[in-house]
C-alpha distance (Angstrom), angle and dihedral (degrees) to the residues before:
residue distance angle dihedral
M1 . . .
S2 3.82 . .
S3 3.79 121.4 .
V4 3.81 89.1 -114.2
S5 3.79 91.3 56.6
A6 3.80 92.7 42.5
S7 3.81 95.6 54.8
F8 3.79 91.5 43.6
L9 3.80 90.3 50.6
L10 3.81 89.8 50.2
Y11 3.79 90.7 55.9
T12 3.80 91.7 47.9
L13 3.80 92.2 51.5
C14 3.81 91.5 47.9
V15 3.80 92.5 53.7
L16 3.79 92.6 47.0
G17 3.78 88.3 47.3
F18 3.80 89.8 56.0
G19 3.79 89.9 52.7
I20 3.78 93.7 50.1
Y21 3.82 92.1 45.5
T22 3.81 95.2 49.1
A23 3.81 91.4 49.4
R24 3.81 88.2 76.5
F25 3.83 90.1 63.6
V26 3.80 96.5 50.5
Q27 3.78 112.6 116.3
H28 3.77 123.0 -156.6
S29 3.79 98.7 -102.9
S30 3.79 137.1 95.9
A31 3.82 92.2 -125.5
D32 3.80 90.3 56.6
F33 3.81 98.6 42.2
F34 3.82 94.8 44.6
L35 3.85 101.8 29.1
A36 3.84 104.8 22.7
G37 3.80 89.1 -118.9
R38 3.84 90.2 -61.2
G39 3.79 88.9 -78.3
L40 3.81 107.2 126.8
G41 3.80 114.8 137.7
P42 3.84 123.6 -147.0
W43 3.82 97.7 -86.7
L44 3.79 94.1 45.5
A45 3.81 91.7 44.3
G46 3.81 95.3 44.5
L47 3.80 99.3 44.8
S48 3.79 94.6 37.3
T49 3.81 92.5 50.5
T50 3.78 94.4 51.7
A51 3.80 96.2 38.5
S52 3.80 90.6 52.7
A53 3.81 90.7 49.8
E54 3.80 97.8 46.9
S55 3.77 106.3 56.4
G56 3.78 137.3 156.7
W57 3.81 81.2 -50.1
V58 3.82 87.2 79.5
T59 3.81 103.9 36.2
L60 3.80 93.0 44.2
G61 3.82 110.5 9.1
L62 3.81 100.8 42.9
V63 3.81 91.8 39.5
G64 3.81 89.2 53.1
T65 3.79 92.7 47.0
A66 3.82 91.8 50.0
F67 3.83 87.2 49.7
H68 3.83 88.4 59.8
L69 3.79 101.1 33.8
G70 3.80 105.5 34.3
V71 3.82 124.8 -157.0
G72 3.81 92.1 -7.8
A73 3.81 87.7 79.3
F74 3.83 88.8 71.4
W75 3.83 87.5 79.6
I76 3.80 87.4 82.3
V77 3.83 88.6 72.0
P78 3.85 103.8 65.4
G79 3.79 93.5 41.3
T80 3.80 93.1 49.7
L81 3.81 91.4 45.6
A82 3.82 90.3 55.2
A83 3.81 90.9 47.7
F84 3.81 92.2 49.9
L85 3.80 92.4 49.9
F86 3.81 91.2 49.3
N87 3.79 92.2 48.4
W88 3.80 95.5 48.3
Y89 3.80 100.2 38.1
V90 3.81 102.0 33.5
I91 3.81 108.3 23.9
A92 3.81 106.5 27.5
T93 3.81 101.7 63.8
R94 3.80 94.5 43.3
L95 3.81 92.4 46.1
R96 3.79 94.7 47.7
R97 3.80 92.7 46.4
R98 3.80 94.3 50.4
S99 3.80 95.0 44.3
A100 3.82 93.3 48.0
E101 3.81 96.2 44.8
R102 3.81 93.2 50.2
D103 3.82 98.9 32.2
L104 3.81 93.7 -117.5
I105 3.81 114.9 172.4
T106 3.80 106.1 -176.3
L107 3.79 139.2 31.7
A108 3.81 88.4 -107.6
D109 3.81 88.5 57.6
V110 3.81 89.6 54.1
L111 3.80 95.6 47.1
A112 3.82 94.0 45.1
D113 3.80 94.0 44.0
G114 3.79 111.3 120.9
A115 3.80 95.2 2.2
A116 3.78 121.0 129.5
P117 3.84 113.5 -94.1
V118 3.82 98.0 -100.0
P119 3.83 99.1 47.8
A120 3.81 88.9 40.6
Q121 3.81 89.1 58.0
V122 3.80 90.9 47.8
I123 3.82 90.8 50.2
R124 3.80 91.4 51.7
W125 3.80 93.4 48.8
L126 3.80 91.8 48.2
S127 3.81 90.8 47.0
I128 3.79 92.0 52.2
L129 3.80 94.7 47.1
V130 3.81 95.3 46.2
T131 3.80 94.2 42.3
V132 3.79 96.5 49.6
A133 3.82 95.2 41.4
M134 3.80 97.2 46.2
L135 3.80 99.8 35.0
C136 3.80 92.6 48.9
A137 3.82 87.2 55.1
Y138 3.80 89.5 45.4
V139 3.81 93.6 51.0
A140 3.80 88.5 47.1
A141 3.82 88.6 56.0
Q142 3.81 89.6 53.2
L143 3.79 91.3 51.3
T144 3.80 88.3 49.3
A145 3.81 88.5 54.7
A146 3.81 90.9 50.6
A147 3.79 91.9 49.2
K148 3.82 91.2 51.1
A149 3.79 91.0 53.1
F150 3.80 91.6 49.9
E151 3.81 92.2 46.2
S152 3.80 94.2 53.8
T153 3.80 95.6 41.2
F154 3.78 108.8 33.4
H155 3.84 98.5 17.0
W156 3.78 90.7 -126.0
S157 3.79 119.2 157.1
Y158 3.78 118.3 -93.0
A159 3.81 91.2 -114.4
T160 3.81 91.8 52.6
G161 3.80 90.5 51.9
V162 3.79 92.5 50.5
G163 3.79 91.4 48.1
L164 3.80 94.3 48.9
G165 3.81 93.7 46.5
A166 3.80 92.4 48.2
G167 3.80 93.6 45.3
M168 3.78 93.7 51.6
V169 3.81 96.7 47.1
V170 3.79 94.7 43.2
A171 3.81 92.1 48.3
Y172 3.80 99.6 58.9
T173 3.82 94.9 32.8
T174 3.79 90.6 54.2
L175 3.79 92.4 47.7
G176 3.78 102.3 43.4
G177 3.80 106.4 20.1
F178 3.79 118.6 -158.7
R179 3.80 93.2 -18.0
A180 3.81 91.4 59.9
V181 3.80 89.9 45.6
A182 3.81 93.7 52.2
W183 3.81 95.9 44.7
T184 3.79 94.6 48.0
D185 3.82 89.6 47.5
V186 3.81 89.5 65.9
V187 3.82 91.7 57.3
Q188 3.77 91.5 43.0
A189 3.81 92.7 49.3
G190 3.80 89.8 57.0
L191 3.79 92.7 51.0
M192 3.79 93.0 48.4
I193 3.79 92.7 51.9
G194 3.80 90.7 46.6
A195 3.80 92.3 53.9
V196 3.81 98.2 48.3
T197 3.81 93.6 45.5
L198 3.81 99.8 42.3
L199 3.80 101.1 42.6
P200 3.85 97.6 51.9
I201 3.81 89.3 50.9
V202 3.81 91.6 50.2
L203 3.81 92.8 46.6
I204 3.81 94.1 48.1
W205 3.80 90.3 47.5
Q206 3.81 90.4 51.1
I207 3.79 90.2 50.1
G208 3.81 92.0 51.2
G209 3.81 104.5 -100.6
P210 3.82 137.7 -58.7
E211 3.82 94.7 -55.1
A212 3.79 92.0 51.5
L213 3.81 88.8 48.0
W214 3.79 91.5 54.0
S215 3.79 93.3 45.1
R216 3.77 92.4 50.3
L217 3.81 92.2 50.1
Q218 3.81 90.1 50.9
A219 3.79 90.8 50.7
M220 3.81 91.5 50.0
D221 3.80 93.8 48.3
P222 3.84 112.4 28.0
D223 3.82 90.7 176.8
G224 3.80 89.1 64.4
G225 3.79 99.1 -124.4
L226 3.80 94.1 135.0
M227 3.82 91.3 53.2
D228 3.82 95.6 39.5
P229 3.84 110.7 105.6
F230 3.81 88.2 -145.2
G231 3.79 95.1 48.9
G232 3.80 91.4 -116.5
A233 3.82 91.0 -65.2
T234 3.82 121.5 147.0
G235 3.81 136.1 171.8
L236 3.80 114.5 -3.8
A237 3.79 89.7 -5.1
L238 3.80 88.7 60.7
L239 3.81 89.4 53.2
G240 3.79 89.2 52.5
F241 3.80 90.3 47.4
F242 3.80 92.9 57.2
A243 3.80 92.5 39.5
L244 3.80 87.9 59.2
W245 3.80 102.4 42.6
L246 3.79 97.0 37.0
G247 3.81 93.3 34.0
I248 3.80 97.1 55.0
P249 3.84 92.7 68.1
L250 3.83 90.7 59.3
G251 3.78 86.6 74.6
N252 3.81 91.7 67.8
M253 3.82 90.1 77.9
G254 3.79 92.6 59.2
Q255 3.80 107.1 40.7
P256 3.83 109.0 114.1
H257 3.83 92.9 -158.6
I258 3.82 89.1 58.0
L259 3.80 98.2 40.8
V260 3.78 93.5 50.5
R261 3.83 88.3 67.1
F262 3.80 90.2 65.0
M263 3.80 89.8 51.6
A264 3.81 90.5 50.3
T265 3.82 97.1 49.1
R266 3.80 117.6 114.4
D267 3.81 100.3 -125.6
E268 3.78 143.8 -30.8
T269 3.80 93.1 -84.0
A270 3.80 89.2 58.4
L271 3.80 88.7 49.7
R272 3.80 92.8 54.7
R273 3.80 93.0 49.2
G274 3.78 92.2 41.5
A275 3.80 89.6 55.7
L276 3.81 91.9 62.0
I277 3.82 93.0 45.7
S278 3.79 93.6 46.9
T279 3.80 96.5 45.8
G280 3.80 94.5 46.6
W281 3.79 91.7 49.1
M282 3.81 90.9 49.8
L283 3.80 93.3 52.3
V284 3.80 93.1 52.5
L285 3.80 92.6 45.2
F286 3.80 97.2 49.4
V287 3.79 96.3 43.5
G288 3.81 90.1 46.9
A289 3.82 93.8 48.5
V290 3.81 93.5 50.7
L291 3.80 92.1 45.2
L292 3.81 89.5 49.3
G293 3.80 91.2 54.2
I294 3.81 92.7 48.5
A295 3.80 93.3 46.4
A296 3.82 91.2 47.8
R297 3.81 89.6 52.8
A298 3.80 90.6 52.9
Y299 3.80 92.7 46.1
Y300 3.81 101.0 43.0
G301 3.79 102.4 25.0
E302 3.79 92.3 -155.4
L303 3.80 135.3 15.2
A304 3.78 127.4 -170.0
D305 3.81 88.3 -128.2
P306 3.84 114.0 16.6
E307 3.81 89.9 -166.1
K308 3.81 86.4 72.2
A309 3.81 92.6 58.4
L310 3.82 94.6 109.5
P311 3.81 98.4 52.8
T312 3.81 91.5 38.5
A313 3.81 92.8 53.8
A314 3.80 91.8 43.9
V315 3.80 93.5 54.9
D316 3.81 93.8 41.8
L317 3.80 99.5 46.4
L318 3.80 111.0 24.1
P319 3.80 135.1 68.9
G320 3.79 112.1 -93.5
W321 3.81 97.9 -105.8
L322 3.82 91.8 48.1
A323 3.80 92.5 45.0
G324 3.78 88.0 54.5
M325 3.80 90.1 55.6
M326 3.81 90.6 49.6
I327 3.81 89.7 53.2
A328 3.78 86.8 48.4
A329 3.82 87.0 56.2
V330 3.81 89.4 62.5
L331 3.78 90.4 50.6
A332 3.82 88.6 45.3
A333 3.80 90.0 56.6
V334 3.79 89.7 48.8
C335 3.80 94.6 47.1
S336 3.79 96.0 44.5
T337 3.81 90.4 59.5
A338 3.79 103.0 30.1
D339 3.80 93.9 52.2
S340 3.81 91.7 53.1
Q341 3.78 91.9 47.0
L342 3.79 92.5 49.2
L343 3.78 89.3 52.3
V344 3.81 93.2 49.0
C345 3.81 90.8 48.7
A346 3.79 90.0 49.9
S347 3.80 91.8 49.6
S348 3.80 89.9 50.2
I349 3.79 91.5 55.5
S350 3.79 104.3 33.4
H351 3.82 97.6 35.5
D352 3.83 107.4 25.4
F353 3.80 97.6 35.2
W354 3.78 106.7 24.9
H355 3.80 98.4 36.2
R356 3.82 106.7 24.5
L357 3.80 102.6 32.7
R358 3.79 101.1 28.7
G359 3.79 93.5 35.5
R360 3.80 93.8 -136.3
V361 3.79 112.8 166.2
Q362 3.80 115.4 -159.1
G363 3.76 136.6 -178.0
A364 3.80 117.9 -104.8
R365 3.82 96.9 -99.2
S366 3.79 93.3 42.0
L367 3.80 90.0 50.1
L368 3.80 92.4 52.3
L369 3.81 90.4 48.3
T370 3.81 89.9 52.0
H371 3.81 90.8 52.2
R372 3.80 92.1 49.9
I373 3.80 94.9 46.8
T374 3.80 89.4 50.5
V375 3.82 91.3 53.4
L376 3.81 89.6 51.7
G377 3.79 92.4 49.4
I378 3.81 95.0 48.4
G379 3.80 90.4 47.4
A380 3.80 91.7 53.1
L381 3.82 91.7 48.1
A382 3.82 92.3 50.0
A383 3.81 90.5 50.0
L384 3.81 90.3 53.6
I385 3.82 90.8 50.3
A386 3.81 90.6 49.8
M387 3.79 89.8 53.3
S388 3.78 93.7 55.6
Q389 3.81 108.5 30.1
S390 3.80 137.2 75.9
R391 3.79 114.7 -56.6
L392 3.81 96.1 -148.2
V393 3.81 102.9 109.6
F394 3.81 99.0 -166.6
H395 3.81 97.0 56.8
F396 3.79 94.5 35.9
V397 3.81 90.2 57.2
L398 3.81 94.0 43.9
Y399 3.80 90.3 57.5
A400 3.81 94.3 53.3
W401 3.81 91.5 39.5
A402 3.81 90.8 55.9
G403 3.80 94.6 47.4
L404 3.80 93.0 51.4
G405 3.80 95.4 39.5
A406 3.80 94.3 51.6
A407 3.80 95.1 43.3
F408 3.81 98.8 46.8
G409 3.82 108.3 18.8
P410 3.83 102.1 69.6
A411 3.81 91.2 37.0
L412 3.79 93.1 54.1
I413 3.81 95.4 42.5
L414 3.80 94.5 52.1
S415 3.81 94.6 39.7
L416 3.81 89.0 56.9
L417 3.81 99.7 37.2
W418 3.83 106.9 30.2
K419 3.79 117.1 58.8
R420 3.82 93.2 -163.7
T421 3.83 92.1 65.4
T422 3.82 111.5 120.6
G423 3.78 132.8 -159.7
W424 3.79 91.9 -110.3
G425 3.79 89.4 49.9
I426 3.81 91.2 54.2
A427 3.81 91.6 47.3
A428 3.81 91.4 49.4
G429 3.80 92.1 49.2
M430 3.79 93.3 48.7
L431 3.79 93.0 49.7
T432 3.81 98.0 43.9
G433 3.81 93.5 42.5
F434 3.77 93.3 50.9
L435 3.82 95.2 43.8
T436 3.80 92.4 47.1
A437 3.81 91.3 52.2
V438 3.79 92.8 48.5
L439 3.80 97.5 42.8
W440 3.81 93.2 44.2
V441 3.80 88.9 63.0
E442 3.80 90.7 54.2
I443 3.82 92.9 56.2
Q444 3.79 101.4 73.5
T445 3.82 95.3 -165.8
L446 3.81 91.7 57.3
K447 3.78 94.8 41.8
S448 3.79 91.8 51.2
L449 3.81 90.2 55.2
V450 3.82 105.2 39.8
Y451 3.80 134.5 14.6
E452 3.80 107.7 -111.2
L453 3.80 99.0 -124.7
G454 3.82 96.6 72.2
P455 3.83 97.0 53.7
A456 3.81 92.2 39.3
F457 3.81 91.6 50.6
A458 3.82 91.2 50.5
V459 3.81 92.9 47.5
A460 3.82 90.8 50.5
L461 3.81 93.1 49.7
L462 3.81 91.7 49.4
S463 3.81 92.2 46.8
I464 3.81 92.6 52.1
V465 3.80 92.7 50.1
V466 3.82 95.4 45.8
V467 3.81 96.2 44.7
S468 3.81 93.3 42.5
L469 3.79 91.0 53.5
A470 3.81 90.0 47.6
T471 3.83 96.0 49.8
A472 3.76 131.1 61.8
P473 3.80 116.7 -116.1
S474 3.79 119.5 -119.0
R475 3.79 118.9 -112.8
A476 3.78 91.4 -98.3
E477 3.80 91.9 48.7
A478 3.81 91.3 47.6
R479 3.80 89.4 57.4
């Protein structure tokens, strides 16, 4: 066995070991399996929140995009920083307080809370449909990222990579639930940071330093597109450029696998400390990923698949054991997001549908078995999607990100911040936001101009306000 394979195998065994170990702490309740008993401290909450948000989209997708675009990809940093600060300092405390006071387990519980019976049912059905459809696609994108890493490193088939990635994530998520997910996220966060800080340094050193990097980029692109902070865009193209890079962060407010971390955090003190940890980690990760893509462009010139720049550089430039850990960082990014999304999908089916909508009451052991079977089923479905769909991670993730962000973001923001929001308003916003995001993609002229999340987010906000003002609040909402 090569040193690359050995170090990668060590990481895999460690993660599975975490899952097996945390299974002993799982209690037979939905709050424990899906929220770890609301006991996350600041480090677990901070690192788990950011690791679950920044997936293979960053270590492969963003690196590949920076490879193509150049320094213009740095625009993702200020927008995401603003979104993180809004989430942690505006949304998190209110969301945690409401979910804890009323024993709410899922995002659907929060959005339907206090609504009249009929709109509450509509909200739950919409939540289930959007969550399962978009998160299955999202998990599939993570499995695609894992398969790409395995293809470029170990020369395994794409199908083998998908199967291994799915098997690993499903195994420890099924065993340990949210607790296993949060604990493994801490390990995975460290690996991700290590990869995007070490590899750019190594690449720039190999090139000859920052000045040599800049000179080589200028030689490759005499028109200056790679060094242009706007990616060479002008006119309407410049509008589309900003709509993409500043619009992507809007999705942070509507991602169930991110928001559930706030609901699972121990107390408000942990939230405040977790905000600093999470935001600092994000800044290092994003800057490192973009710099890695730019440095890889200068070093390699061209790659058949720029999204494989990280594993390619690791194998080419690092000692075998260290390269194996860098490949593990890609899998870490995949796992830290896919596990959370599997768990949210499972909660949507077993809790929102089976328990809330169908009214099925189960014993503690039977309930836990239902949760675990649901995780297995969602994992298998996502693996099948990954086998058959597009293999471009960046765009695959952006599609799911937009659908979730537009459906849940405006609804959650207004439900927490605007007392006049009604159940019918939330339902209208979820439906119009989701449909706008999906249909926008199908109209090529619109998609080529503006990323779908911005318009869909605006349509959802407007729909919630208009319908809420036109409908009477229920007694619970009026309070």
